SERO-4910 file (N, C-alpha, C, O; in steps of 0.05 Angstrom, whole numbers):
BEGIN
 pado doro    nc1    nc2    nc3   cac1   cac2   cac3    cc1    cc2    cc3    oc1    oc2    oc3
  Unk    A   2881   2201   2283   2888   2176   2270   2918   2170   2275   2925   2148   2284
  Unk    A   2935   2189   2268   2963   2186   2271   2972   2204   2295   2967   2228   2293
  Unk    A   2984   2193   2316   2988   2209   2340   3017   2211   2348   3024   2232   2360
  Unk    A   3034   2192   2343   3061   2193   2354   3081   2185   2333   3075   2175   2311
  Unk    A   3107   2191   2340   3129   2181   2325   3141   2200   2305   3162   2193   2294
  Unk    A   3129   2223   2299   3139   2241   2279   3151   2265   2293   3139   2278   2310
  Unk    A   3176   2272   2286   3190   2295   2296   3192   2316   2274   3205   2311   2254
  Unk    A   3179   2339   2277   3178   2359   2256   3194   2383   2265   3191   2394   2287
  Unk    A   3212   2392   2247   3228   2416   2252   3219   2438   2233   3218   2434   2209
  Unk    A   3212   2461   2244   3204   2484   2229   3228   2503   2226   3239   2511   2247
  Unk    A   3236   2510   2202   3259   2527   2198   3251   2556   2199   3230   2563   2191
  Unk    A   3269   2572   2210   3264   2601   2214   3283   2618   2198   3305   2609   2191
  Unk    A   3274   2642   2192   3292   2662   2180   3311   2673   2202   3308   2668   2225
  Unk    A   3330   2689   2193   3349   2701   2212   3335   2719   2233   3344   2722   2255
  Unk    A   3312   2730   2225   3298   2748   2243   3278   2733   2261   3264   2745   2277
  Unk    A   3278   2706   2259   3261   2690   2276   3234   2684   2265   3219   2669   2277
  Unk    A   3227   2694   2241   3201   2689   2229   3202   2661   2215   3223   2652   2207
  Unk    A   3179   2649   2212   3177   2622   2200   3181   2624   2170   3170   2642   2157
  Unk    A   3196   2605   2158   3200   2604   2130   3179   2587   2115   3174   2591   2091
  Unk    A   3167   2569   2129   3149   2549   2117   3163   2523   2110   3151   2503   2104
  Unk    A   3190   2524   2110   3206   2499   2106   3204   2481   2130   3208   2490   2153
  Unk    A   3199   2456   2126   3197   2437   2148   3213   2411   2141   3215   2403   2118
  Unk    A   3223   2399   2162   3234   2372   2160   3220   2354   2179   3215   2361   2202
  Unk    A   3212   2330   2170   3199   2310   2187   3215   2285   2186   3224   2276   2165
  Unk    A   3218   2272   2209   3233   2247   2210   3219   2228   2229   3205   2235   2248
  Unk    A   3224   2202   2224   3212   2181   2239   3232   2158   2238   3240   2149   2217
  Unk    A   3240   2149   2261   3263   2132   2263   3262   2104   2250   3283   2092   2245
  Unk    A   3238   2094   2245   3236   2065   2239   3248   2058   2212   3261   2037   2210
  Unk    A   3245   2073   2191   3253   2065   2164   3276   2083   2153   3284   2079   2130
  Unk    A   3286   2101   2168   3308   2117   2159   3301   2137   2138   3319   2146   2123
  Unk    A   3276   2145   2135   3267   2164   2115   3265   2192   2127   3261   2195   2152
  Unk    A   3267   2212   2110   3262   2240   2118   3242   2251   2098   3241   2243   2075
  Unk    A   3225   2270   2107   3207   2284   2090   3212   2314   2093   3217   2323   2115
  Unk    A   3211   2328   2071   3215   2357   2071   3191   2371   2058   3182   2362   2037
  Unk    A   3181   2391   2071   3160   2408   2059   3172   2434   2050   3185   2448   2065
  Unk    A   3167   2440   2024   3179   2465   2012   3157   2481   1999   3147   2473   1978
  Unk    A   3148   2503   2010   3130   2521   1996   3143   2532   1971   3168   2536   1971
  Unk    A   3128   2537   1950   3140   2546   1925   3157   2571   1929   3178   2575   1917
  Unk    A   3147   2589   1946   3161   2615   1950   3188   2611   1963   3205   2629   1961
  Unk    A   3192   2588   1976   3218   2583   1989   3237   2566   1973   3260   2562   1981
  Unk    A   3228   2557   1949   3245   2539   1933   3272   2552   1926   3292   2539   1925
  Unk    A   3271   2578   1920   3295   2592   1911   3316   2593   1933   3340   2597   1928
  Unk    A   3308   2590   1959   3327   2592   1981   3339   2565   1988   3358   2565   2003
  Unk    A   3329   2544   1976   3338   2517   1985   3367   2512   1977   3382   2497   1991
  Unk    A   3377   2523   1955   3404   2518   1946   3425   2527   1966   3446   2515   1967
  Unk    A   3418   2547   1981   3437   2558   2001   3432   2549   2029   3444   2558   2048
  Unk    A   3413   2530   2032   3406   2520   2058   3420   2494   2063   3417   2475   2046
  Unk    A   3434   2491   2084   3451   2467   2089   3435   2441   2089   3445   2421   2079
  Unk    A   3411   2442   2100   3395   2417   2101   3381   2411   2075   3376   2388   2069
  Unk    A   3373   2431   2060   3358   2427   2036   3375   2425   2011   3366   2412   1992
  Unk    A   3399   2436   2011   3415   2435   1987   3424   2407   1981   3429   2400   1957
  Unk    A   3426   2390   2001   3434   2362   1996   3414   2346   1980   3420   2326   1968
  Unk    A   3389   2356   1978   3368   2343   1963   3375   2344   1933   3364   2328   1917
  Unk    A   3393   2362   1925   3400   2365   1897   3414   2340   1887   3414   2334   1862
  Unk    A   3426   2325   1904   3441   2301   1896   3430   2275   1908   3443   2254   1907
  Unk    A   3405   2277   1919   3393   2253   1931   3369   2243   1915   3354   2259   1904
  Unk    A   3365   2217   1914   3341   2205   1901   3317   2209   1919   3319   2208   1944
  Unk    A   3294   2213   1907   3270   2215   1924   3244   2216   1907   3245   2216   1883
  Unk    A   3222   2215   1922   3196   2217   1910   3184   2243   1920   3188   2251   1943
  Unk    A   3168   2257   1903   3157   2282   1912   3128   2285   1904   3118   2273   1885
  Unk    A   3113   2301   1921   3085   2306   1918   3081   2336   1914   3087   2351   1933
  Unk    A   3073   2345   1891   3067   2374   1887   3038   2379   1890   3021   2366   1877
  Unk    A   3031   2399   1907   3003   2405   1912   2996   2433   1903   3012   2451   1905
  Unk    A   2971   2436   1894   2961   2463   1886   2931   2462   1884   2918   2442   1891
  Unk    A   2919   2483   1874   2891   2485   1870   2884   2493   1842   2899   2509   1829
  Unk    A   2862   2482   1831   2853   2491   1805   2823   2492   1805   2809   2479   1821
  Unk    A   2812   2508   1787   2783   2511   1784   2773   2492   1763   2785   2489   1741
  Unk    A   2751   2478   1769   2739   2460   1750   2709   2465   1750   2697   2473   1769
  Unk    A   2697   2460   1727   2668   2462   1724   2655   2437   1733   2661   2415   1724
  Unk    A   2636   2439   1752   2619   2417   1761   2590   2425   1760   2582   2442   1776
  Unk    A   2575   2413   1742   2547   2419   1740   2542   2449   1735   2524   2461   1746
  Unk    A   2560   2461   1719   2557   2489   1713   2569   2509   1733   2567   2533   1729
  Unk    A   2581   2499   1754   2592   2516   1775   2623   2513   1776   2633   2491   1771
  Unk    A   2636   2535   1783   2665   2533   1787   2670   2523   1815   2661   2534   1835
  Unk    A   2686   2501   1817   2692   2488   1843   2723   2486   1845   2736   2476   1826
  Unk    A   2734   2494   1867   2763   2492   1871   2769   2463   1881   2756   2453   1899
  Unk    A   2789   2451   1869   2798   2425   1877   2828   2425   1882   2843   2439   1868
  Unk    A   2836   2411   1902   2865   2407   1907   2875   2386   1887   2862   2366   1882
  Unk    A   2898   2392   1875   2910   2372   1857   2937   2364   1868   2949   2377   1885
  Unk    A   2946   2341   1858   2972   2331   1865   2986   2320   1840   2973   2307   1824
  Unk    A   3011   2325   1838   3028   2312   1818   3049   2296   1834   3062   2307   1852
  Unk    A   3052   2271   1827   3071   2253   1841   3093   2246   1822   3088   2236   1800
  Unk    A   3118   2251   1830   3141   2245   1813   3164   2233   1828   3163   2231   1853
  Unk    A   3185   2227   1814   3210   2216   1826   3234   2225   1810   3232   2233   1787
  Unk    A   3257   2225   1823   3282   2233   1809   3306   2224   1826   3304   2222   1851
  Unk    A   3327   2218   1813   3352   2211   1827   3366   2236   1838   3383   2234   1855
  Unk    A   3358   2260   1828   3367   2285   1839   3342   2302   1843   3335   2320   1827
  Unk    A   3328   2297   1865   3301   2305   1869   3297   2336   1869   3278   2346   1857
  Unk    A   3314   2350   1883   3310   2379   1884   3315   2392   1857   3301   2411   1849
  Unk    A   3335   2382   1842   3340   2392   1815   3315   2388   1797   3309   2405   1781
  Unk    A   3302   2365   1800   3279   2359   1784   3256   2378   1791   3241   2387   1773
  Unk    A   3252   2383   1816   3230   2401   1824   3234   2429   1813   3214   2442   1807
  Unk    A   3259   2437   1810   3264   2464   1799   3257   2467   1770   3252   2489   1760
  Unk    A   3257   2444   1755   3251   2445   1726   3221   2445   1722   3207   2428   1733
  Unk    A   3210   2464   1706   3181   2465   1702   3171   2439   1690   3183   2427   1673
  Unk    A   3148   2430   1700   3136   2405   1691   3117   2412   1668   3110   2435   1663
  Unk    A   3108   2391   1654   3090   2395   1631   3064   2408   1639   3054   2425   1624
  Unk    A   3053   2401   1662   3028   2413   1670   3031   2443   1675   3011   2458   1673
  Unk    A   3055   2452   1681   3059   2481   1685   3063   2495   1658   3051   2516   1653
  Unk    A   3079   2483   1640   3085   2496   1615   3061   2495   1595   3057   2513   1579
  Unk    A   3046   2472   1596   3025   2468   1576   2998   2477   1586   2982   2489   1572
  Unk    A   2992   2472   1612   2965   2478   1623   2965   2503   1640   2943   2512   1649
  Unk    A   2988   2514   1646   2990   2537   1664   2977   2532   1691   2963   2548   1702
  Unk    A   2983   2508   1701   2974   2500   1728   2999   2500   1745   3019   2488   1738
  Unk    A   2999   2513   1768   3023   2516   1785   3019   2505   1813   2999   2509   1826
  Unk    A   3039   2490   1822   3039   2479   1849   3046   2501   1869   3060   2520   1862
  Unk    A   3037   2498   1893   3043   2517   1915   3060   2505   1937   3072   2519   1953
  Unk    A   3059   2478   1939   3072   2465   1961   3082   2438   1951   3068   2424   1937
  Unk    A   3107   2430   1959   3117   2404   1951   3128   2390   1976   3141   2402   1993
  Unk    A   3122   2364   1978   3133   2348   1999   3151   2327   1986   3142   2312   1968
  Unk    A   3175   2325   1996   3196   2308   1985   3202   2286   2005   3207   2291   2028
  Unk    A   3203   2261   1996   3209   2238   2012   3236   2227   2003   3239   2219   1979
  Unk    A   3256   2225   2021   3283   2216   2013   3293   2195   2033   3284   2194   2056
  Unk    A   3311   2178   2024   3325   2159   2041   3353   2156   2029   3356   2142   2009
  Unk    A   3372   2169   2041   3399   2170   2029   3412   2143   2025   3426   2139   2005
  Unk    A   3407   2124   2043   3420   2098   2041   3404   2077   2026   3416   2058   2016
  Unk    A   3378   2080   2025   3361   2059   2014   3351   2064   1986   3348   2045   1970
  Unk    A   3344   2088   1979   3332   2094   1953   3351   2090   1930   3374   2099   1931
  Unk    A   3341   2077   1909   3355   2075   1884   3334   2079   1862   3310   2083   1868
  Unk    A   3342   2077   1837   3323   2083   1815   3299   2064   1815   3276   2073   1812
  Unk    A   3304   2038   1818   3282   2019   1818   3263   2023   1841   3239   2022   1838
  Unk    A   3274   2029   1864   3257   2032   1888   3240   2057   1887   3216   2057   1895
  Unk    A   3251   2079   1877   3235   2104   1877   3214   2103   1854   3192   2114   1857
  Unk    A   3220   2088   1833   3200   2085   1812   3177   2068   1822   3153   2073   1815
  Unk    A   3183   2047   1838   3162   2031   1850   3145   2048   1868   3120   2046   1868
  Unk    A   3158   2064   1885   3143   2081   1904   3125   2101   1889   3102   2106   1896
  Unk    A   3136   2113   1868   3120   2131   1852   3094   2118   1842   3072   2129   1844
  Unk    A   3097   2094   1831   3074   2079   1820   3054   2073   1843   3030   2077   1839
  Unk    A   3064   2063   1866   3046   2057   1888   3032   2081   1899   3009   2080   1906
  Unk    A   3046   2103   1901   3034   2128   1911   3012   2138   1893   2992   2148   1902
  Unk    A   3016   2135   1867   2995   2143   1848   2971   2125   1851   2948   2134   1851
  Unk    A   2976   2099   1854   2953   2080   1858   2938   2086   1883   2913   2087   1883
  Unk    A   2952   2091   1905   2939   2096   1931   2923   2122   1930   2901   2124   1940
  Unk    A   2935   2143   1917   2922   2169   1915   2897   2167   1898   2877   2180   1905
  Unk    A   2897   2152   1877   2873   2149   1860   2851   2135   1876   2828   2143   1875
  Unk    A   2859   2115   1892   2839   2101   1908   2828   2118   1930   2804   2117   1936
  Unk    A   2845   2135   1942   2837   2152   1964   2818   2174   1954   2799   2181   1968
  Unk    A   2822   2184   1930   2804   2203   1916   2801   2229   1931   2780   2241   1931
  Unk    A   2823   2238   1944   2822   2264   1958   2831   2287   1940   2822   2309   1943
  Unk    A   2848   2281   1920   2859   2301   1903   2856   2293   1874   2854   2270   1867
  Unk    A   2855   2313   1856   2857   2308   1828   2886   2301   1821   2904   2316   1828
  Unk    A   2891   2278   1809   2918   2270   1802   2923   2279   1774   2909   2270   1755
  Unk    A   2943   2296   1770   2947   2308   1743   2971   2295   1729   2980   2306   1709
  Unk    A   2981   2273   1738   3001   2258   1724   2990   2249   1697   2969   2238   1695
  Unk    A   3005   2255   1676   2997   2245   1649   3000   2215   1647   2984   2202   1634
  Unk    A   3021   2204   1660   3027   2176   1659   3023   2164   1687   3037   2171   1705
  Unk    A   3004   2145   1690   2999   2133   1716   3016   2109   1721   3014   2096   1742
  Unk    A   3034   2102   1702   3054   2081   1706   3042   2053   1711   3054   2036   1724
  Unk    A   3018   2049   1700   3004   2023   1705   3020   2000   1692   3017   1977   1701
  Unk    A   3036   2006   1672   3051   1984   1658   3080   1984   1666   3097   1972   1652
  Unk    A   3087   1998   1687   3115   1999   1695   3126   1972   1703   3112   1956   1716
  Unk    A   3150   1966   1694   3163   1940   1700   3183   1942   1722   3199   1923   1726
  Unk    A   3184   1964   1737   3204   1967   1758   3194   1952   1783   3180   1963   1799
  Unk    A   3202   1927   1785   3194   1910   1807   3218   1904   1825   3236   1890   1816
  Unk    A   3218   1913   1849   3240   1907   1868   3239   1878   1876   3220   1864   1871
  Unk    A   3260   1870   1890   3261   1843   1901   3240   1839   1923   3230   1859   1933
  Unk    A   3235   1814   1930   3215   1808   1951   3224   1822   1977   3207   1832   1992
  Unk    A   3249   1821   1983   3259   1833   2008   3255   1863   2007   3247   1875   2028
  Unk    A   3260   1875   1984   3256   1904   1982   3227   1912   1984   3220   1932   1996
  Unk    A   3209   1895   1973   3181   1901   1973   3170   1905   2001   3154   1923   2006
  Unk    A   3179   1888   2019   3170   1890   2047   3179   1917   2059   3163   1930   2073
  Unk    A   3204   1924   2054   3214   1950   2065   3200   1973   2052   3195   1993   2065
  Unk    A   3194   1971   2026   3181   1994   2012   3153   1998   2021   3143   2020   2023
  Unk    A   3139   1976   2027   3111   1979   2037   3111   1992   2065   3092   2006   2071
  Unk    A   3132   1986   2081   3134   2000   2106   3139   2029   2103   3130   2046   2118
  Unk    A   3155   2036   2082   3161   2064   2076   3135   2078   2067   3131   2102   2074
  Unk    A   3118   2064   2053   3092   2076   2044   3075   2083   2069   3063   2104   2069
  Unk    A   3075   2065   2088   3060   2071   2113   3072   2095   2127   3058   2112   2138
  Unk    A   3099   2097   2127   3112   2119   2139   3106   2145   2124   3103   2166   2137
  Unk    A   3105   2144   2098   3098   2167   2082   3071   2178   2088   3066   2202   2088
  Unk    A   3052   2160   2095   3025   2169   2103   3027   2186   2129   3013   2206   2131
  Unk    A   3044   2178   2147   3049   2193   2171   3060   2221   2164   3051   2241   2174
  Unk    A   3081   2221   2148   3094   2246   2140   3074   2266   2128   3072   2289   2136
  Unk    A   3059   2256   2108   3041   2274   2094   3019   2284   2112   3011   2307   2110
  Unk    A   3009   2266   2129   2988   2274   2148   2998   2297   2166   2984   2317   2169
  Unk    A   3021   2294   2177   3031   2314   2196   3041   2340   2182   3043   2361   2194
  Unk    A   3047   2338   2156   3055   2361   2141   3032   2374   2126   3036   2392   2110
  Unk    A   3008   2365   2132   2984   2380   2123   2970   2370   2098   2953   2384   2087
  Unk    A   2977   2345   2089   2964   2335   2065   2955   2306   2070   2970   2290   2082
  Unk    A   2930   2299   2061   2919   2273   2066   2914   2257   2040   2896   2241   2039
  Unk    A   2931   2263   2021   2927   2251   1994   2927   2220   1995   2914   2208   1977
  Unk    A   2940   2208   2014   2941   2179   2015   2920   2167   2034   2920   2142   2038
  Unk    A   2904   2183   2046   2884   2174   2066   2857   2174   2053   2848   2195   2043
  Unk    A   2843   2151   2052   2817   2150   2039   2797   2169   2051   2797   2174   2075
  Unk    A   2780   2180   2034   2758   2197   2043   2738   2181   2061   2735   2157   2056
  Unk    A   2726   2194   2080   2704   2180   2094   2682   2172   2075   2676   2186   2056
  Unk    A   2671   2149   2079   2649   2139   2063   2633   2119   2079   2642   2110   2100
  Unk    A   2610   2111   2068   2594   2091   2082   2608   2064   2084   2600   2048   2101
  Unk    A   2628   2060   2068   2642   2034   2068   2666   2033   2087   2674   2011   2094
  Unk    A   2677   2056   2095   2700   2055   2112   2696   2069   2139   2716   2075   2152
  Unk    A   2671   2074   2146   2666   2087   2172   2653   2066   2191   2633   2053   2184
  Unk    A   2665   2062   2214   2654   2043   2233   2626   2052   2242   2621   2076   2244
  Unk    A   2609   2033   2246   2581   2039   2252   2579   2058   2277   2561   2075   2278
  Unk    A   2596   2054   2296   2595   2070   2321   2604   2099   2316   2599   2116   2333
  Unk    A   2617   2104   2293   2626   2132   2287   2607   2147   2270   2609   2172   2267
  Unk    A   2587   2134   2259   2568   2147   2241   2549   2165   2257   2540   2158   2279
  Unk    A   2543   2188   2246   2525   2207   2259   2501   2212   2241   2503   2211   2216
  Unk    A   2479   2218   2253   2453   2221   2238   2439   2247   2246   2442   2257   2267
  Unk    A   2424   2256   2227   2407   2280   2231   2381   2275   2216   2381   2267   2192
  Unk    A   2358   2278   2229   2332   2273   2217   2312   2294   2226   2310   2300   2249
  Unk    A   2297   2304   2207   2276   2324   2213   2256   2325   2190   2259   2312   2170
  Unk    A   2236   2341   2194   2217   2347   2172   2214   2377   2169   2215   2392   2188
  Unk    A   2212   2386   2144   2208   2415   2139   2179   2422   2144   2162   2406   2150
  Unk    A   2174   2449   2142   2147   2458   2147   2128   2448   2126   2103   2447   2131
  Unk    A   2138   2440   2103   2121   2429   2082   2119   2398   2084   2108   2385   2066
  Unk    A   2131   2387   2105   2129   2358   2109   2150   2342   2095   2149   2318   2094
  Unk    A   2170   2356   2084   2192   2342   2070   2210   2329   2091   2220   2342   2109
  Unk    A   2215   2303   2088   2233   2289   2107   2262   2293   2099   2269   2289   2076
  Unk    A   2278   2301   2119   2306   2306   2114   2322   2286   2131   2319   2285   2156
  Unk    A   2339   2270   2119   2357   2252   2133   2385   2255   2122   2390   2254   2098
  Unk    A   2403   2260   2141   2431   2264   2133   2449   2247   2149   2443   2238   2171
  Unk    A   2473   2242   2138   2493   2224   2151   2520   2238   2150   2527   2251   2131
  Unk    A   2535   2234   2172   2561   2247   2173   2580   2233   2192   2573   2213   2204
  Unk    A   2604   2244   2193   2625   2233   2211   2644   2255   2219   2650   2272   2203
  Unk    A   2652   2255   2244   2671   2275   2254   2699   2263   2252   2705   2242   2263
  Unk    A   2717   2277   2237   2744   2268   2233   2763   2289   2242   2755   2311   2250
  Unk    A   2789   2283   2241   2810   2302   2250   2810   2327   2234   2817   2348   2244
  Unk    A   2802   2326   2208   2803   2349   2191   2777   2364   2189   2774   2382   2172
  Unk    A   2757   2356   2205   2731   2370   2204   2708   2351   2204   2711   2327   2210
  Unk    A   2685   2361   2197   2660   2345   2196   2654   2339   2167   2653   2357   2150
  Unk    A   2650   2313   2161   2644   2304   2134   2614   2298   2131   2604   2280   2145
  Unk    A   2601   2312   2114   2573   2306   2106   2575   2286   2083   2588   2292   2063
  Unk    A   2561   2264   2086   2566   2241   2067   2546   2241   2044   2523   2249   2046
  Unk    A   2556   2230   2022   2540   2226   1998   2514   2212   2005   2514   2193   2020
  Unk    A   2492   2221   1993   2466   2208   1998   2449   2223   2018   2425   2217   2021
  Unk    A   2462   2242   2033   2447   2258   2052   2426   2275   2038   2431   2285   2017
  Unk    A   2403   2279   2051   2383   2297   2041   2391   2326   2048   2404   2331   2068
  Unk    A   2383   2344   2030   2389   2372   2034   2363   2387   2029   2350   2385   2008
  Unk    A   2354   2403   2049   2329   2418   2047   2331   2437   2023   2351   2451   2019
  Unk    A   2310   2438   2007   2310   2454   1983   2307   2484   1989   2317   2501   1974
  Unk    A   2294   2490   2012   2290   2518   2019   2313   2529   2035   2326   2515   2051
  Unk    A   2319   2555   2031   2339   2569   2047   2326   2593   2060   2315   2610   2047
  Unk    A   2327   2594   2086   2315   2615   2101   2330   2642   2097   2355   2642   2094
  Unk    A   2316   2664   2096   2328   2690   2092   2348   2697   2114   2368   2711   2109
  Unk    A   2343   2687   2139   2360   2694   2161   2384   2676   2164   2399   2678   2183
  Unk    A   2388   2658   2145   2412   2641   2145   2437   2659   2143   2438   2676   2125
  Unk    A   2456   2656   2162   2480   2673   2161   2494   2672   2133   2493   2652   2120
  Unk    A   2506   2695   2126   2517   2697   2099   2538   2676   2093   2540   2666   2071
  Unk    A   2554   2669   2114   2574   2649   2110   2563   2622   2101   2574   2608   2084
  Unk    A   2540   2615   2113   2527   2590   2106   2513   2592   2079   2512   2572   2064
  Unk    A   2503   2616   2072   2492   2620   2046   2513   2616   2024   2508   2605   2003
  Unk    A   2537   2626   2031   2559   2622   2012   2566   2593   2008   2573   2585   1985
  Unk    A   2564   2577   2029   2569   2548   2026   2547   2535   2009   2553   2517   1993
  Unk    A   2522   2544   2012   2501   2534   1995   2507   2540   1965   2502   2523   1948
  Unk    A   2516   2564   1960   2522   2572   1933   2546   2556   1922   2546   2547   1900
  Unk    A   2567   2553   1939   2591   2540   1931   2586   2511   1923   2598   2501   1904
  Unk    A   2569   2497   1938   2565   2469   1934   2538   2462   1921   2529   2439   1922
  Unk    A   2525   2482   1909   2499   2476   1897   2501   2455   1875   2482   2441   1869
  Unk    A   2524   2453   1862   2528   2433   1841   2531   2405   1852   2530   2386   1837
  Unk    A   2534   2403   1878   2537   2376   1891   2511   2364   1900   2510   2342   1911
  Unk    A   2488   2379   1895   2462   2370   1903   2445   2365   1879   2441   2382   1862
  Unk    A   2434   2340   1877   2417   2333   1855   2391   2321   1867   2391   2302   1882
  Unk    A   2368   2333   1859   2342   2324   1868   2341   2321   1899   2330   2303   1910
  Unk    A   2353   2341   1912   2352   2342   1941   2371   2323   1955   2370   2320   1980
  Unk    A   2390   2310   1940   2409   2291   1952   2438   2300   1945   2443   2310   1924
  Unk    A   2455   2296   1965   2483   2302   1961   2496   2280   1944   2493   2257   1950
  Unk    A   2510   2288   1923   2521   2268   1904   2551   2262   1910   2562   2245   1896
  Unk    A   2563   2276   1929   2590   2269   1938   2595   2279   1966   2580   2297   1976
  Unk    A   2615   2269   1979   2621   2277   2007   2632   2306   2007   2647   2313   1988
  Unk    A   2625   2321   2027   2635   2348   2030   2646   2352   2059   2633   2343   2078
  Unk    A   2669   2365   2061   2681   2370   2087   2673   2399   2096   2675   2418   2080
  Unk    A   2665   2401   2121   2659   2427   2134   2678   2430   2158   2686   2411   2170
  Unk    A   2684   2455   2164   2701   2461   2187   2688   2453   2213   2702   2445   2232
  Unk    A   2661   2456   2215   2647   2451   2240   2622   2435   2235   2610   2437   2213
  Unk    A   2613   2420   2255   2587   2405   2251   2563   2423   2247   2544   2415   2234
  Unk    A   2564   2447   2259   2541   2466   2255   2540   2476   2226   2518   2481   2216
  Unk    A   2563   2478   2213   2563   2486   2185   2549   2465   2168   2534   2471   2149
  Unk    A   2554   2439   2175   2542   2417   2160   2512   2416   2165   2497   2412   2146
  Unk    A   2504   2419   2190   2475   2417   2195   2460   2441   2184   2437   2438   2174
  Unk    A   2472   2465   2184   2460   2489   2172   2458   2486   2142   2439   2495   2130
  Unk    A   2478   2474   2130   2477   2469   2101   2454   2450   2095   2440   2455   2075
  Unk    A   2450   2430   2111   2428   2411   2106   2401   2424   2110   2383   2421   2094
  Unk    A   2398   2439   2132   2372   2451   2139   2365   2475   2123   2342   2481   2118
  Unk    A   2385   2490   2114   2380   2516   2100   2373   2538   2120   2361   2558   2113
  Unk    A   2380   2533   2145   2376   2553   2166   2398   2550   2187   2411   2529   2188
  Unk    A   2401   2570   2204   2421   2569   2225   2414   2546   2245   2391   2542   2252
  Unk    A   2434   2531   2253   2429   2508   2271   2454   2502   2287   2476   2510   2281
  Unk    A   2450   2487   2308   2471   2479   2326   2477   2449   2321   2463   2431   2332
  Unk    A   2498   2444   2306   2504   2417   2298   2513   2400   2322   2510   2375   2321
  Unk    A   2525   2412   2343   2534   2397   2366   2510   2384   2380   2513   2363   2393
  Unk    A   2486   2396   2378   2462   2384   2390   2447   2366   2370   2434   2347   2378
  Unk    A   2448   2373   2344   2431   2359   2325   2443   2333   2315   2428   2314   2310
  Unk    A   2469   2332   2311   2481   2307   2302   2482   2287   2325   2492   2293   2347
  Unk    A   2472   2263   2320   2470   2242   2341   2480   2216   2331   2479   2210   2307
  Unk    A   2490   2199   2349   2498   2172   2341   2473   2154   2341   2451   2163   2346
  Unk    A   2477   2128   2335   2454   2110   2331   2439   2106   2357   2416   2097   2357
  Unk    A   2452   2111   2380   2438   2108   2406   2425   2133   2415   2412   2134   2436
  Unk    A   2427   2155   2399   2414   2180   2406   2430   2200   2421   2420   2221   2429
  Unk    A   2456   2194   2426   2473   2213   2441   2481   2236   2422   2487   2232   2399
  Unk    A   2479   2261   2433   2487   2284   2418   2517   2285   2414   2532   2274   2430
  Unk    A   2526   2297   2392   2554   2299   2386   2570   2312   2409   2592   2303   2415
  Unk    A   2559   2332   2421   2573   2346   2443   2578   2327   2467   2597   2330   2481
  Unk    A   2560   2308   2470   2563   2288   2492   2584   2267   2484   2599   2258   2502
  Unk    A   2586   2261   2459   2605   2241   2450   2633   2252   2451   2652   2238   2460
  Unk    A   2637   2276   2442   2664   2289   2441   2674   2294   2469   2699   2291   2474
  Unk    A   2657   2301   2488   2666   2308   2515   2666   2285   2535   2672   2289   2558
  Unk    A   2659   2261   2526   2656   2239   2545   2684   2230   2555   2685   2212   2572
***
């Protein structure tokens, strides 16, 4: 989806090993993005490029994982907390309410700064818009207590145009730094007809199975409403059995109740069938072409 324009620098330790600290830049809007793993936060104060964030305004995205009950099963979900500060690195260092009260901890933070353009009104506007976009995208649990729906921080018309361009740039930064919180999930409403893939079969008991999916940059998405075979064959590989167990709460009356991402198309088809299968051959577009033919064309 996003292919050009981002320059990412990976910072190294003195011994040449990777620190996990990254800087991303894109020339059009004068913004910079920094990725800081939690384990590296303590080193930022002494780092020439990251220490300046202590006195710079910015917006930040904190990412982590938490366990939630869904239909009686424990399911891991990625969460995001979106915040802003006029001294952004200093704010990140201070424990947030979700950490002190709920004992939920972030593992990765991405900071968006613009030394010349950001001020209090502009970053508060961006915070509000990023929360709105993230809620609509529905990729992460948003754990902000205040969604800022009644915020009165409205920039000028001229600023609004520049800020919306920064939002588009932020999507690029987050995508390339490993998070898609601002990118809508695949669904039947935002997938072009030519990108939709289909799988259809009958079980030995005559049960009709129809599933729908799409191949994206981050893997294969099995879409809500797909049929899932009720039977699981004994010879199904253990890894696929584990997926069946992990997502059993996502299946109601033989139908998938939400979209699920798989690393490979074969994992998705095996999940649907309840037996080992080759998704590259089984998933087909509306004209009947196999996925392996579409990808290699």
